[in-house]
C-alpha positions in Angstrom: -107.9 -66.3 -122.3 -105.9 -63.4 -123.7 -104.6 -60.3 -122.1 -107.2 -57.8 -123.8 -110.1 -60.0 -122.5 -108.7 -60.1 -118.8 -108.2 -56.4 -119.0 -111.7 -55.9 -120.3 -113.2 -58.0 -117.5 -111.0 -56.3 -114.8 -112.0 -52.9 -116.1 -115.7 -54.0 -115.8 -115.7 -55.3 -112.5 -113.6 -52.3 -111.2 -116.3 -50.0 -112.6 -119.1 -52.0 -111.0 -117.2 -51.8 -108.0 -117.1 -48.1 -108.2 -120.7 -47.7 -109.2 -121.6 -49.4 -105.9 -119.3 -47.3 -104.0 -120.8 -43.9 -105.4 -124.1 -45.3 -105.0 -123.5 -46.0 -101.3 -121.9 -42.6 -100.8 -125.0 -41.0 -102.6 -127.5 -42.9 -100.2 -125.3 -41.7 -97.4 -125.4 -38.2 -98.6 -129.3 -38.3 -99.0 -129.7 -39.3 -95.6 -127.4 -36.4 -94.3 -129.5 -33.9 -96.3 -126.1 -33.0 -98.1 -127.7 -31.7 -101.3 -124.5 -30.5 -103.0 -122.7 -33.7 -102.4 -125.9 -35.6 -103.4 -125.8 -33.7 -106.8 -122.2 -34.3 -107.4 -122.4 -38.1 -106.4 -125.6 -38.6 -108.8 -123.6 -37.0 -111.5 -120.5 -39.4 -110.8 -122.7 -42.6 -110.4 -124.3 -41.7 -114.1 -120.9 -41.0 -115.4 -119.5 -44.4 -114.2 -122.5 -46.3 -115.3 -122.1 -44.8 -118.9 -118.6 -46.3 -118.9 -119.9 -50.0 -118.4 -119.8 -51.8 -121.7 -122.7 -53.7 -123.3 -121.1 -57.4 -122.7 -120.7 -56.5 -118.8 -124.3 -55.5 -118.6 -125.3 -59.0 -118.8 -123.7 -59.8 -115.5 -125.5 -57.1 -113.6 -127.2 -58.1 -110.5 -130.7 -57.0 -109.4 -129.1 -54.4 -107.2 -126.8 -53.1 -110.0 -130.1 -52.6 -112.4 -131.8 -50.6 -109.6 -128.7 -48.4 -109.5 -128.9 -47.8 -113.3 -132.6 -47.0 -113.3 -132.3 -44.4 -110.5 -133.9 -41.3 -111.5 -131.4 -38.3 -112.0 -131.7 -35.3 -109.5 -131.7 -32.8 -112.3 
């Protein structure tokens, strides 16, 4: 396996981990009725998900797919 492939896989794993983290924070903001934080976290989640490359999308779990299909707040 070459360095570029390893770096690409690491990047994809890191982005998915970040998306899960932001999604968790978003759900917490919702439960706290923190509307401004909820809005910003929703934008952040969509920005992170947009950065995930196509080959990595093949490895998405059902939870990951649920994250990506969330309806936007705005």
